[in-house]
N, CA, C and O atoms as a GROMACS GRO file, in nm:
protein
  644
    1MET      N    1   4.614   4.983   1.417
    1MET     CA    2   4.726   4.895   1.445
    1MET      C    3   4.620   4.755   1.467
    1MET      O    4   4.522   4.751   1.541
    2ALA      N    5   4.670   4.651   1.385
    2ALA     CA    6   4.663   4.537   1.410
    2ALA      C    7   4.662   4.433   1.517
    2ALA      O    8   4.770   4.383   1.550
    3LEU      N    9   4.570   4.402   1.563
    3LEU     CA   10   4.608   4.318   1.710
    3LEU      C   11   4.670   4.187   1.662
    3LEU      O   12   4.613   4.132   1.568
    4SER      N   13   4.767   4.136   1.708
    4SER     CA   14   4.809   3.993   1.681
    4SER      C   15   4.810   3.951   1.793
    4SER      O   16   4.860   4.011   1.888
    5LEU      N   17   4.746   3.823   1.801
    5LEU     CA   18   4.729   3.759   1.947
    5LEU      C   19   4.704   3.598   1.926
    5LEU      O   20   4.596   3.551   1.890
    6SER      N   21   4.813   3.529   1.953
    6SER     CA   22   4.809   3.373   1.962
    6SER      C   23   4.873   3.328   2.041
    6SER      O   24   4.960   3.404   2.082
    7GLY      N   25   4.869   3.201   2.100
    7GLY     CA   26   4.950   3.161   2.170
    7GLY      C   27   4.887   3.049   2.256
    7GLY      O   28   4.767   3.030   2.238
    8ASN      N   29   4.953   2.970   2.349
    8ASN     CA   30   4.923   2.845   2.419
    8ASN      C   31   4.850   2.894   2.562
    8ASN      O   32   4.905   2.978   2.632
    9LEU      N   33   4.710   2.828   2.604
    9LEU     CA   34   4.601   2.876   2.652
    9LEU      C   35   4.725   2.782   2.837
    9LEU      O   36   4.710   2.814   2.955
   10ILE      N   37   4.799   2.703   2.795
   10ILE     CA   38   4.888   2.645   2.910
   10ILE      C   39   4.938   2.806   2.973
   10ILE      O   40   4.902   2.848   3.083
   11GLU      N   41   5.031   2.884   2.871
   11GLU     CA   42   5.099   2.969   2.955
   11GLU      C   43   5.034   3.116   2.950
   11GLU      O   44   5.084   3.215   3.003
   12THR      N   45   4.891   3.114   2.861
   12THR     CA   46   4.824   3.240   2.901
   12THR      C   47   4.671   3.202   2.915
   12THR      O   48   4.588   3.198   2.825
   13PRO      N   49   4.655   3.178   3.029
   13PRO     CA   50   4.454   3.132   3.053
   13PRO      C   51   4.376   3.196   2.965
   13PRO      O   52   4.432   3.294   2.916
   14PHE      N   53   4.279   3.178   2.932
   14PHE     CA   54   4.157   3.249   2.857
   14PHE      C   55   4.134   3.341   2.923
   14PHE      O   56   4.146   3.439   2.849
   15SER      N   57   4.099   3.382   3.054
   15SER     CA   58   4.079   3.478   3.109
   15SER      C   59   4.194   3.594   3.095
   15SER      O   60   4.143   3.703   3.119
   16ASP      N   61   4.333   3.602   3.063
   16ASP     CA   62   4.408   3.700   3.052
   16ASP      C   63   4.394   3.710   2.903
   16ASP      O   64   4.431   3.820   2.863
   17VAL      N   65   4.345   3.615   2.791
   17VAL     CA   66   4.339   3.689   2.693
   17VAL      C   67   4.208   3.746   2.666
   17VAL      O   68   4.200   3.830   2.576
   18LEU      N   69   4.110   3.715   2.728
   18LEU     CA   70   3.999   3.760   2.721
   18LEU      C   71   4.021   3.921   2.777
   18LEU      O   72   3.953   4.008   2.722
   19ALA      N   73   4.088   3.948   2.855
   19ALA     CA   74   4.109   4.090   2.975
   19ALA      C   75   4.198   4.158   2.813
   19ALA      O   76   4.156   4.256   2.752
   20VAL      N   77   4.270   4.112   2.788
   20VAL     CA   78   4.356   4.170   2.679
   20VAL      C   79   4.226   4.248   2.558
   20VAL      O   80   4.222   4.370   2.540
   21LEU      N   81   4.144   4.163   2.498
   21LEU     CA   82   4.052   4.172   2.397
   21LEU      C   83   3.985   4.297   2.453
   21LEU      O   84   3.987   4.400   2.386
   22HIS      N   85   3.923   4.293   2.580
   22HIS     CA   86   3.874   4.387   2.637
   22HIS      C   87   3.923   4.514   2.665
   22HIS      O   88   3.854   4.615   2.652
   23GLN      N   89   4.055   4.514   2.708
   23GLN     CA   90   4.136   4.633   2.720
   23GLN      C   91   4.151   4.700   2.589
   23GLN      O   92   4.139   4.822   2.572
   24GLN      N   93   4.181   4.607   2.488
   24GLN     CA   94   4.236   4.694   2.336
   24GLN      C   95   4.112   4.735   2.288
   24GLN      O   96   4.108   4.818   2.198
   25LYS      N   97   4.016   4.692   2.330
   25LYS     CA   98   3.849   4.705   2.275
   25LYS      C   99   3.855   4.670   2.115
   25LYS      O  100   3.824   4.751   2.027
   26ALA      N  101   3.902   4.539   2.093
   26ALA     CA  102   3.916   4.457   2.010
   26ALA      C  103   3.796   4.411   1.945
   26ALA      O  104   3.698   4.390   2.017
   27THR      N  105   3.787   4.388   1.798
   27THR     CA  106   3.656   4.346   1.745
   27THR      C  107   3.737   4.227   1.624
   27THR      O  108   3.826   4.258   1.544
   28GLY      N  109   3.679   4.098   1.640
   28GLY     CA  110   3.711   4.021   1.590
   28GLY      C  111   3.661   3.894   1.636
   28GLY      O  112   3.556   3.886   1.701
   29THR      N  113   3.750   3.768   1.596
   29THR     CA  114   3.721   3.628   1.616
   29THR      C  115   3.820   3.560   1.722
   29THR      O  116   3.931   3.537   1.673
   30LEU      N  117   3.804   3.524   1.850
   30LEU     CA  118   3.918   3.469   1.917
   30LEU      C  119   3.881   3.283   1.882
   30LEU      O  120   3.765   3.245   1.867
   31THR      N  121   3.958   3.221   1.877
   31THR     CA  122   3.942   3.075   1.861
   31THR      C  123   4.063   3.017   1.946
   31THR      O  124   4.185   3.022   1.943
   32CYS      N  125   3.959   2.956   2.029
   32CYS     CA  126   4.080   2.842   2.101
   32CYS      C  127   4.020   2.694   2.100
   32CYS      O  128   3.901   2.663   2.093
   33GLY      N  129   4.134   2.608   2.108
   33GLY     CA  130   4.109   2.490   2.040
   33GLY      C  131   4.183   2.391   2.114
   33GLY      O  132   4.286   2.427   2.171
   34SER      N  133   4.141   2.259   2.122
   34SER     CA  134   4.219   2.164   2.205
   34SER      C  135   4.152   2.024   2.128
   34SER      O  136   4.031   2.005   2.120
   35GLY      N  137   4.235   1.949   2.083
   35GLY     CA  138   4.209   1.834   2.004
   35GLY      C  139   4.090   1.891   1.918
   35GLY      O  140   4.104   1.994   1.852
   36SER      N  141   3.952   1.808   1.922
   36SER     CA  142   3.871   1.829   1.822
   36SER      C  143   3.727   1.926   1.889
   36SER      O  144   3.619   1.948   1.836
   37ALA      N  145   3.780   1.969   2.029
   37ALA     CA  146   3.669   2.074   2.078
   37ALA      C  147   3.762   2.209   2.047
   37ALA      O  148   3.873   2.230   2.097
   38GLU      N  149   3.686   2.302   1.945
   38GLU     CA  150   3.715   2.416   1.906
   38GLU      C  151   3.589   2.523   1.955
   38GLU      O  152   3.471   2.498   1.930
   39ARG      N  153   3.627   2.623   2.015
   39ARG     CA  154   3.528   2.733   2.069
   39ARG      C  155   3.576   2.863   2.008
   39ARG      O  156   3.694   2.899   2.006
   40SER      N  157   3.467   2.934   1.957
   40SER     CA  158   3.523   3.091   1.912
   40SER      C  159   3.427   3.182   1.985
   40SER      O  160   3.310   3.147   2.000
   41ILE      N  161   3.474   3.305   2.033
   41ILE     CA  162   3.408   3.425   2.103
   41ILE      C  163   3.424   3.512   1.980
   41ILE      O  164   3.523   3.512   1.906
   42HIS      N  165   3.301   3.596   1.965
   42HIS     CA  166   3.288   3.676   1.855
   42HIS      C  167   3.289   3.794   1.957
   42HIS      O  168   3.211   3.803   2.052
   43VAL      N  169   3.409   3.902   1.916
   43VAL     CA  170   3.424   4.067   2.029
   43VAL      C  171   3.355   4.169   1.939
   43VAL      O  172   3.307   4.129   1.833
   44LYS      N  173   3.348   4.274   1.967
   44LYS     CA  174   3.297   4.391   1.908
   44LYS      C  175   3.334   4.511   2.022
   44LYS      O  176   3.264   4.540   2.119
   45ASN      N  177   3.456   4.570   1.986
   45ASN     CA  178   3.493   4.703   2.084
   45ASN      C  179   3.516   4.649   2.194
   45ASN      O  180   3.498   4.714   2.296
   46GLY      N  181   3.573   4.484   2.201
   46GLY     CA  182   3.600   4.433   2.345
   46GLY      C  183   3.487   4.391   2.401
   46GLY      O  184   3.500   4.387   2.523
   47GLN      N  185   3.371   4.354   2.362
   47GLN     CA  186   3.249   4.331   2.430
   47GLN      C  187   3.225   4.175   2.332
   47GLN      O  188   3.242   4.160   2.210
   48ILE      N  189   3.180   4.072   2.436
   48ILE     CA  190   3.160   3.974   2.362
   48ILE      C  191   3.043   3.964   2.327
   48ILE      O  192   2.953   3.988   2.408
   49ILE      N  193   3.016   3.924   2.194
   49ILE     CA  194   2.848   3.947   2.131
   49ILE      C  195   2.841   3.863   2.106
   49ILE      O  196   2.734   3.876   2.047
   50PHE      N  197   2.879   3.705   2.088
   50PHE     CA  198   2.831   3.583   2.033
   50PHE      C  199   2.931   3.492   2.036
   50PHE      O  200   3.040   3.546   2.053
   51ALA      N  201   2.937   3.333   2.025
   51ALA     CA  202   3.002   3.252   2.033
   51ALA      C  203   2.958   3.119   2.011
   51ALA      O  204   2.853   3.073   2.054
   52THR      N  205   3.058   3.044   1.927
   52THR     CA  206   3.024   2.926   1.860
   52THR      C  207   3.110   2.825   1.898
   52THR      O  208   3.210   2.859   1.961
   53SER      N  209   3.089   2.691   1.868
   53SER     CA  210   3.155   2.583   1.911
   53SER      C  211   3.116   2.461   1.823
   53SER      O  212   2.999   2.445   1.790
   54LYS      N  213   3.235   2.355   1.777
   54LYS     CA  214   3.214   2.282   1.712
   54LYS      C  215   3.212   2.157   1.811
   54LYS      O  216   3.260   2.054   1.764
   55ASP      N  217   3.164   2.152   1.936
   55ASP     CA  218   3.142   2.040   2.056
   55ASP      C  219   2.988   2.027   2.020
   55ASP      O  220   2.920   2.129   2.011
   56GLU      N  221   2.944   1.924   2.003
   56GLU     CA  222   2.811   1.860   2.007
   56GLU      C  223   2.696   1.912   2.114
   56GLU      O  224   2.578   1.943   2.100
   57ARG      N  225   2.790   1.908   2.235
   57ARG     CA  226   2.715   1.928   2.344
   57ARG      C  227   2.680   2.095   2.374
   57ARG      O  228   2.608   2.145   2.461
   58ASP      N  229   2.751   2.151   2.282
   58ASP     CA  230   2.728   2.310   2.278
   58ASP      C  231   2.634   2.348   2.196
   58ASP      O  232   2.608   2.468   2.200
   59ARG      N  233   2.553   2.260   2.095
   59ARG     CA  234   2.460   2.296   1.961
   59ARG      C  235   2.349   2.346   2.064
   59ARG      O  236   2.321   2.318   2.181
   60LEU      N  237   2.287   2.455   1.944
   60LEU     CA  238   2.182   2.516   2.004
   60LEU      C  239   2.065   2.421   2.040
   60LEU      O  240   1.991   2.452   2.133
   61GLY      N  241   2.045   2.305   1.970
   61GLY     CA  242   1.958   2.200   1.988
   61GLY      C  243   1.938   2.171   2.108
   61GLY      O  244   1.840   2.202   2.176
   62GLU      N  245   2.069   2.084   2.149
   62GLU     CA  246   2.107   2.046   2.258
   62GLU      C  247   2.084   2.100   2.386
   62GLU      O  248   2.049   2.038   2.486
   63VAL      N  249   2.111   2.239   2.374
   63VAL     CA  250   2.112   2.354   2.479
   63VAL      C  251   1.974   2.381   2.501
   63VAL      O  252   1.953   2.415   2.618
   64MET      N  253   1.864   2.378   2.421
   64MET     CA  254   1.734   2.405   2.420
   64MET      C  255   1.669   2.286   2.507
   64MET      O  256   1.598   2.308   2.605
   65VAL      N  257   1.705   2.140   2.454
   65VAL     CA  258   1.643   2.024   2.471
   65VAL      C  259   1.693   1.999   2.663
   65VAL      O  260   1.620   1.945   2.746
   66GLU      N  261   1.839   2.057   2.693
   66GLU     CA  262   1.857   2.059   2.846
   66GLU      C  263   1.762   2.183   2.928
   66GLU      O  264   1.722   2.177   3.045
   67ALA      N  265   1.741   2.286   2.838
   67ALA     CA  266   1.664   2.392   2.908
   67ALA      C  267   1.527   2.370   2.934
   67ALA      O  268   1.462   2.455   2.995
   68GLY      N  269   1.472   2.257   2.890
   68GLY     CA  270   1.331   2.212   2.884
   68GLY      C  271   1.260   2.312   2.788
   68GLY      O  272   1.139   2.333   2.801
   69LYS      N  273   1.357   2.391   2.664
   69LYS     CA  274   1.270   2.478   2.581
   69LYS      C  275   1.199   2.382   2.459
   69LYS      O  276   1.088   2.416   2.417
   70ILE      N  277   1.252   2.285   2.416
   70ILE     CA  278   1.204   2.174   2.327
   70ILE      C  279   1.223   2.011   2.379
   70ILE      O  280   1.290   1.978   2.477
   71THR      N  281   1.176   1.953   2.325
   71THR     CA  282   1.148   1.818   2.373
   71THR      C  283   1.273   1.761   2.304
   71THR      O  284   1.330   1.842   2.230
   72ARG      N  285   1.330   1.633   2.312
   72ARG     CA  286   1.436   1.559   2.201
   72ARG      C  287   1.350   1.504   2.064
   72ARG      O  288   1.416   1.468   1.966
   73SER      N  289   1.224   1.500   2.061
   73SER     CA  290   1.171   1.467   1.928
   73SER      C  291   1.141   1.601   1.843
   73SER      O  292   1.134   1.590   1.720
   74GLN      N  293   1.125   1.719   1.902
   74GLN     CA  294   1.127   1.824   1.855
   74GLN      C  295   1.256   1.852   1.791
   74GLN      O  296   1.269   1.914   1.686
   75LEU      N  297   1.348   1.802   1.859
   75LEU     CA  298   1.501   1.833   1.792
   75LEU      C  299   1.511   1.756   1.671
   75LEU      O  300   1.570   1.795   1.571
   76GLU      N  301   1.435   1.612   1.686
   76GLU     CA  302   1.500   1.533   1.582
   76GLU      C  303   1.433   1.572   1.486
   76GLU      O  304   1.492   1.568   1.378
   77GLN      N  305   1.312   1.616   1.485
   77GLN     CA  306   1.213   1.689   1.394
   77GLN      C  307   1.272   1.784   1.331
   77GLN      O  308   1.285   1.778   1.209
   78ALA      N  309   1.315   1.882   1.398
   78ALA     CA  310   1.399   2.001   1.342
   78ALA      C  311   1.550   1.959   1.270
   78ALA      O  312   1.583   2.015   1.166
   79LEU      N  313   1.623   1.877   1.320
   79LEU     CA  314   1.721   1.851   1.240
   79LEU      C  315   1.698   1.770   1.094
   79LEU      O  316   1.767   1.770   0.992
   80SER      N  317   1.594   1.711   1.120
   80SER     CA  318   1.538   1.640   0.988
   80SER      C  319   1.547   1.767   0.891
   80SER      O  320   1.651   1.779   0.826
   81LEU      N  321   1.461   1.847   0.879
   81LEU     CA  322   1.381   1.968   0.835
   81LEU      C  323   1.522   2.035   0.801
   81LEU      O  324   1.541   2.086   0.691
   82HIS      N  325   1.636   2.034   0.916
   82HIS     CA  326   1.767   2.139   0.848
   82HIS      C  327   1.808   2.049   0.742
   82HIS      O  328   1.846   2.093   0.633
   83GLN      N  329   1.802   1.947   0.764
   83GLN     CA  330   1.912   1.840   0.684
   83GLN      C  331   1.832   1.864   0.534
   83GLN      O  332   1.895   1.914   0.440
   84LYS      N  333   1.719   1.833   0.523
   84LYS     CA  334   1.620   1.863   0.403
   84LYS      C  335   1.662   1.986   0.304
   84LYS      O  336   1.686   1.982   0.184
   85SER      N  337   1.664   2.099   0.397
   85SER     CA  338   1.696   2.250   0.340
   85SER      C  339   1.852   2.245   0.309
   85SER      O  340   1.912   2.348   0.278
   86VAL      N  341   1.915   2.121   0.318
   86VAL     CA  342   2.061   2.141   0.302
   86VAL      C  343   2.124   2.226   0.374
   86VAL      O  344   2.231   2.262   0.324
   87GLY      N  345   2.099   2.270   0.469
   87GLY     CA  346   2.140   2.359   0.576
   87GLY      C  347   2.139   2.490   0.571
   87GLY      O  348   2.200   2.561   0.651
   88LEU      N  349   2.033   2.551   0.430
   88LEU     CA  350   2.017   2.662   0.412
   88LEU      C  351   1.952   2.764   0.532
   88LEU      O  352   1.979   2.880   0.560
   89LYS      N  353   1.844   2.660   0.597
   89LYS     CA  354   1.770   2.725   0.694
   89LYS      C  355   1.839   2.697   0.884
   89LYS      O  356   1.847   2.588   0.939
   90LYS      N  357   1.874   2.817   0.937
   90LYS     CA  358   1.920   2.782   1.066
   90LYS      C  359   1.804   2.714   1.092
   90LYS      O  360   1.688   2.716   1.050
   91ILE      N  361   1.905   2.620   1.220
   91ILE     CA  362   1.798   2.554   1.317
   91ILE      C  363   1.717   2.606   1.422
   91ILE      O  364   1.632   2.545   1.486
   92GLY      N  365   1.753   2.727   1.434
   92GLY     CA  366   1.640   2.844   1.516
   92GLY      C  367   1.543   2.883   1.452
   92GLY      O  368   1.438   2.900   1.513
   93ALA      N  369   1.548   2.906   1.319
   93ALA     CA  370   1.454   2.936   1.273
   93ALA      C  371   1.338   2.823   1.239
   93ALA      O  372   1.216   2.841   1.240
   94ILE      N  373   1.395   2.725   1.216
   94ILE     CA  374   1.327   2.602   1.229
   94ILE      C  375   1.224   2.573   1.348
   94ILE      O  376   1.104   2.551   1.340
   95PHE      N  377   1.289   2.578   1.436
   95PHE     CA  378   1.236   2.593   1.549
   95PHE      C  379   1.101   2.683   1.601
   95PHE      O  380   1.003   2.656   1.669
   96VAL      N  381   1.148   2.800   1.535
   96VAL     CA  382   1.037   2.928   1.553
   96VAL      C  383   0.914   2.880   1.420
   96VAL      O  384   0.794   2.861   1.442
   97GLU      N  385   0.971   2.869   1.307
   97GLU     CA  386   0.848   2.818   1.246
   97GLU      C  387   0.782   2.738   1.227
   97GLU      O  388   0.691   2.745   1.144
   98ASN      N  389   0.816   2.602   1.325
   98ASN     CA  390   0.737   2.505   1.342
   98ASN      C  391   0.670   2.534   1.500
   98ASN      O  392   0.615   2.441   1.560
   99SER      N  393   0.678   2.649   1.552
   99SER     CA  394   0.631   2.676   1.665
   99SER      C  395   0.656   2.577   1.808
   99SER      O  396   0.578   2.539   1.895
  100PHE      N  397   0.805   2.556   1.784
  100PHE     CA  398   0.833   2.483   1.879
  100PHE      C  399   0.892   2.572   2.026
  100PHE      O  400   0.895   2.531   2.142
  101VAL      N  401   0.935   2.703   1.969
  101VAL     CA  402   0.952   2.790   2.066
  101VAL      C  403   0.892   2.909   2.006
  101VAL      O  404   0.853   2.921   1.890
  102THR      N  405   0.890   3.022   2.128
  102THR     CA  406   0.852   3.151   2.053
  102THR      C  407   1.005   3.212   2.015
  102THR      O  408   1.110   3.153   2.036
  103PRO      N  409   0.992   3.339   1.958
  103PRO     CA  410   1.114   3.389   1.924
  103PRO      C  411   1.175   3.463   2.046
  103PRO      O  412   1.294   3.489   2.026
  104LYS      N  413   1.131   3.503   2.160
  104LYS     CA  414   1.165   3.504   2.284
  104LYS      C  415   1.225   3.383   2.348
  104LYS      O  416   1.323   3.404   2.419
  105ASP      N  417   1.184   3.261   2.336
  105ASP     CA  418   1.255   3.153   2.428
  105ASP      C  419   1.382   3.135   2.299
  105ASP      O  420   1.494   3.101   2.337
  106LEU      N  421   1.358   3.158   2.150
  106LEU     CA  422   1.475   3.120   2.075
  106LEU      C  423   1.560   3.216   2.142
  106LEU      O  424   1.632   3.142   2.210
  107PHE      N  425   1.600   3.344   2.167
  107PHE     CA  426   1.662   3.435   2.195
  107PHE      C  427   1.742   3.398   2.318
  107PHE      O  428   1.865   3.398   2.316
  108SER      N  429   1.670   3.364   2.429
  108SER     CA  430   1.683   3.330   2.547
  108SER      C  431   1.786   3.216   2.559
  108SER      O  432   1.875   3.204   2.644
  109GLY      N  433   1.740   3.098   2.411
  109GLY     CA  434   1.823   2.967   2.419
  109GLY      C  435   1.991   3.006   2.373
  109GLY      O  436   2.098   2.965   2.418
  110LEU      N  437   1.962   3.096   2.273
  110LEU     CA  438   2.096   3.160   2.200
  110LEU      C  439   2.202   3.199   2.287
  110LEU      O  440   2.319   3.172   2.261
  111LYS      N  441   2.153   3.282   2.420
  111LYS     CA  442   2.210   3.380   2.515
  111LYS      C  443   2.284   3.232   2.604
  111LYS      O  444   2.404   3.210   2.623
  112LEU      N  445   2.181   3.159   2.640
  112LEU     CA  446   2.222   3.041   2.719
  112LEU      C  447   2.346   2.950   2.663
  112LEU      O  448   2.434   2.908   2.738
  113GLN      N  449   2.343   2.924   2.529
  113GLN     CA  450   2.416   2.867   2.432
  113GLN      C  451   2.570   2.925   2.453
  113GLN      O  452   2.676   2.868   2.476
  114VAL      N  453   2.533   3.068   2.434
  114VAL     CA  454   2.680   3.161   2.430
  114VAL      C  455   2.738   3.146   2.560
  114VAL      O  456   2.860   3.132   2.567
  115ARG      N  457   2.651   3.148   2.691
  115ARG     CA  458   2.708   3.149   2.822
  115ARG      C  459   2.803   3.008   2.836
  115ARG      O  460   2.920   3.002   2.873
  116ARG      N  461   2.697   2.877   2.786
  116ARG     CA  462   2.784   2.791   2.803
  116ARG      C  463   2.890   2.747   2.743
  116ARG      O  464   2.962   2.659   2.791
  117ILE      N  465   2.916   2.816   2.603
  117ILE     CA  466   3.012   2.861   2.535
  117ILE      C  467   3.151   2.880   2.600
  117ILE      O  468   3.254   2.813   2.592
  118ILE      N  469   3.117   2.997   2.669
  118ILE     CA  470   3.200   3.066   2.742
  118ILE      C  471   3.242   3.030   2.856
  118ILE      O  472   3.358   3.060   2.886
  119HIS      N  473   3.170   2.963   2.939
  119HIS     CA  474   3.236   2.887   3.048
  119HIS      C  475   3.292   2.746   3.030
  119HIS      O  476   3.360   2.694   3.119
  120HIS      N  477   3.265   2.685   2.919
  120HIS     CA  478   3.352   2.607   2.896
  120HIS      C  479   3.522   2.622   2.829
  120HIS      O  480   3.617   2.544   2.839
  121LEU      N  481   3.509   2.749   2.765
  121LEU     CA  482   3.626   2.830   2.757
  121LEU      C  483   3.689   2.861   2.877
  121LEU      O  484   3.812   2.857   2.868
  122PHE      N  485   3.650   2.886   2.972
  122PHE     CA  486   3.708   2.933   3.093
  122PHE      C  487   3.764   2.831   3.176
  122PHE      O  488   3.828   2.862   3.276
  123LEU      N  489   3.743   2.696   3.140
  123LEU     CA  490   3.778   2.575   3.195
  123LEU      C  491   3.875   2.507   3.110
  123LEU      O  492   3.941   2.416   3.160
  124MET      N  493   3.897   2.549   2.956
  124MET     CA  494   4.018   2.529   2.894
  124MET      C  495   4.125   2.548   2.945
  124MET      O  496   4.154   2.664   2.974
  125THR      N  497   4.223   2.435   2.975
  125THR     CA  498   4.366   2.486   3.051
  125THR      C  499   4.489   2.427   2.951
  125THR      O  500   4.608   2.450   2.968
  126GLU      N  501   4.432   2.349   2.845
  126GLU     CA  502   4.530   2.347   2.765
  126GLU      C  503   4.470   2.388   2.583
  126GLU      O  504   4.354   2.416   2.556
  127GLY      N  505   4.574   2.380   2.493
  127GLY     CA  506   4.558   2.423   2.371
  127GLY      C  507   4.578   2.556   2.330
  127GLY      O  508   4.626   2.645   2.401
  128SER      N  509   4.534   2.571   2.199
  128SER     CA  510   4.614   2.723   2.148
  128SER      C  511   4.475   2.801   2.147
  128SER      O  512   4.362   2.759   2.175
  129TYR      N  513   4.515   2.923   2.109
  129TYR     CA  514   4.399   3.047   2.069
  129TYR      C  515   4.494   3.102   1.965
  129TYR      O  516   4.614   3.084   1.945
  130HIS      N  517   4.392   3.184   1.900
  130HIS     CA  518   4.471   3.249   1.820
  130HIS      C  519   4.322   3.367   1.754
  130HIS      O  520   4.207   3.328   1.735
  131PHE      N  521   4.379   3.525   1.730
  131PHE     CA  522   4.248   3.588   1.759
  131PHE      C  523   4.282   3.675   1.568
  131PHE      O  524   4.387   3.701   1.510
  132GLU      N  525   4.157   3.692   1.534
  132GLU     CA  526   4.153   3.719   1.376
  132GLU      C  527   4.097   3.870   1.396
  132GLU      O  528   4.040   3.892   1.503
  133GLU      N  529   4.109   3.972   1.304
  133GLU     CA  530   4.027   4.073   1.356
  133GLU      C  531   3.932   4.073   1.226
  133GLU      O  532   3.931   4.171   1.150
  134ARG      N  533   3.862   3.974   1.206
  134ARG     CA  534   3.765   3.960   1.122
  134ARG      C  535   3.638   3.877   1.207
  134ARG      O  536   3.659   3.808   1.307
  135MET      N  537   3.497   3.899   1.143
  135MET     CA  538   3.405   3.826   1.207
  135MET      C  539   3.328   3.772   1.094
  135MET      O  540   3.298   3.838   0.994
  136PRO      N  541   3.292   3.628   1.116
  136PRO     CA  542   3.192   3.571   1.031
  136PRO      C  543   3.065   3.649   0.997
  136PRO      O  544   3.036   3.734   1.081
  137ALA      N  545   2.972   3.638   0.879
  137ALA     CA  546   2.901   3.701   0.836
  137ALA      C  547   2.782   3.642   0.935
  137ALA      O  548   2.702   3.725   0.977
  138GLU      N  549   2.769   3.536   0.965
  138GLU     CA  550   2.659   3.492   1.043
  138GLU      C  551   2.634   3.508   1.197
  138GLU      O  552   2.538   3.468   1.262
  139VAL      N  553   2.720   3.558   1.229
  139VAL     CA  554   2.750   3.595   1.367
  139VAL      C  555   2.609   3.708   1.394
  139VAL      O  556   2.576   3.810   1.333
  140ILE      N  557   2.547   3.639   1.513
  140ILE     CA  558   2.408   3.721   1.570
  140ILE      C  559   2.451   3.791   1.663
  140ILE      O  560   2.489   3.723   1.758
  141PRO      N  561   2.468   3.961   1.683
  141PRO     CA  562   2.494   4.022   1.787
  141PRO      C  563   2.414   4.008   1.940
  141PRO      O  564   2.297   4.047   1.944
  142LEU      N  565   2.459   3.970   2.027
  142LEU     CA  566   2.321   3.949   2.160
  142LEU      C  567   2.403   4.031   2.233
  142LEU      O  568   2.526   4.019   2.228
  143GLN      N  569   2.336   4.131   2.316
  143GLN     CA  570   2.381   4.217   2.420
  143GLN      C  571   2.412   4.126   2.565
  143GLN      O  572   2.326   4.081   2.641
  144ILE      N  573   2.583   4.114   2.581
  144ILE     CA  574   2.601   4.033   2.685
  144ILE      C  575   2.669   4.095   2.776
  144ILE      O  576   2.779   4.144   2.752
  145ASN      N  577   2.600   4.102   2.917
  145ASN     CA  578   2.661   4.159   3.006
  145ASN      C  579   2.787   4.106   3.074
  145ASN      O  580   2.784   4.031   3.172
  146MET      N  581   2.890   4.147   3.018
  146MET     CA  582   3.063   4.095   3.090
  146MET      C  583   3.038   4.043   3.227
  146MET      O  584   3.040   3.929   3.273
  147GLU      N  585   3.007   4.196   3.297
  147GLU     CA  586   3.064   4.138   3.440
  147GLU      C  587   2.937   4.016   3.486
  147GLU      O  588   2.978   3.906   3.520
  148GLU      N  589   2.822   4.036   3.485
  148GLU     CA  590   2.742   3.957   3.512
  148GLU      C  591   2.782   3.792   3.464
  148GLU      O  592   2.780   3.688   3.529
  149LEU      N  593   2.816   3.817   3.332
  149LEU     CA  594   2.892   3.666   3.272
  149LEU      C  595   2.987   3.617   3.365
  149LEU      O  596   2.977   3.500   3.401
  150LEU      N  597   3.093   3.704   3.418
  150LEU     CA  598   3.172   3.680   3.473
  150LEU      C  599   3.160   3.612   3.617
  150LEU      O  600   3.226   3.513   3.650
  151ARG      N  601   3.080   3.666   3.687
  151ARG     CA  602   3.016   3.625   3.790
  151ARG      C  603   2.950   3.480   3.790
  151ARG      O  604   2.976   3.394   3.874
  152GLU      N  605   2.867   3.466   3.692
  152GLU     CA  606   2.799   3.347   3.654
  152GLU      C  607   2.916   3.197   3.665
  152GLU      O  608   2.893   3.095   3.729
  153VAL      N  609   3.034   3.226   3.583
  153VAL     CA  610   3.107   3.132   3.550
  153VAL      C  611   3.181   3.125   3.645
  153VAL      O  612   3.226   3.012   3.662
  154ILE      N  613   3.228   3.233   3.748
  154ILE     CA  614   3.335   3.230   3.858
  154ILE      C  615   3.218   3.113   3.960
  154ILE      O  616   3.267   3.018   4.020
  155ASP      N  617   3.098   3.137   3.963
  155ASP     CA  618   2.983   3.125   4.049
  155ASP      C  619   2.991   2.961   4.033
  155ASP      O  620   3.022   2.883   4.123
  156GLN      N  621   2.965   2.934   3.926
  156GLN     CA  622   2.939   2.780   3.824
  156GLN      C  623   3.079   2.685   3.869
  156GLN      O  624   3.073   2.565   3.896
  157MET      N  625   3.243   2.794   3.869
  157MET     CA  626   3.329   2.727   3.881
  157MET      C  627   3.387   2.663   4.024
  157MET      O  628   3.462   2.567   4.042
  158LYS      N  629   3.326   2.747   4.116
  158LYS     CA  630   3.319   2.746   4.259
  158LYS      C  631   3.231   2.622   4.299
  158LYS      O  632   3.265   2.544   4.388
  159GLN      N  633   3.123   2.609   4.232
  159GLN     CA  634   3.034   2.476   4.255
  159GLN      C  635   3.064   2.360   4.189
  159GLN      O  636   2.994   2.259   4.198
  160GLY      N  637   3.166   2.368   4.124
  160GLY     CA  638   3.221   2.258   4.051
  160GLY      C  639   3.164   2.206   3.902
  160GLY      O  640   3.190   2.104   3.839
  161LYS      N  641   3.089   2.302   3.877
  161LYS     CA  642   2.983   2.263   3.728
  161LYS      C  643   3.051   2.301   3.593
  161LYS      O  644   2.992   2.280   3.487
   0.00000   0.00000   0.00000
């Protein structure tokens, strides 16, 4: 049975939408948007496996710089190489190929990026959402502990972050 899920975040908070996806063991992509800020989570059997965002602040490079994994100069160099590859090379692969980070650091950065995107989704109080039972091919499945993630988000919200 196909899961049809769309609506407004004012009427149905993100946490409620996420709970439905979890209960239904849904697989697909939930996209939430408000203006130019569009973020998506990708779920498999009700578990979040990846997240993407169109917000510049959520970009992997920005997350890696803020986490101290790479320098601003390394990010600029990687972005230049990415542009020269006409987008054929993923930015993370460029970080590793140029020894800016180890594969382990890249994986940690990806998990941090996903956590940041999900945290921003919990903070969204307006905008729309839509769920599609399909997933983009470029999704990198990560093992994300939902309980741990929810505790982190709640703690951050309590601290006003």
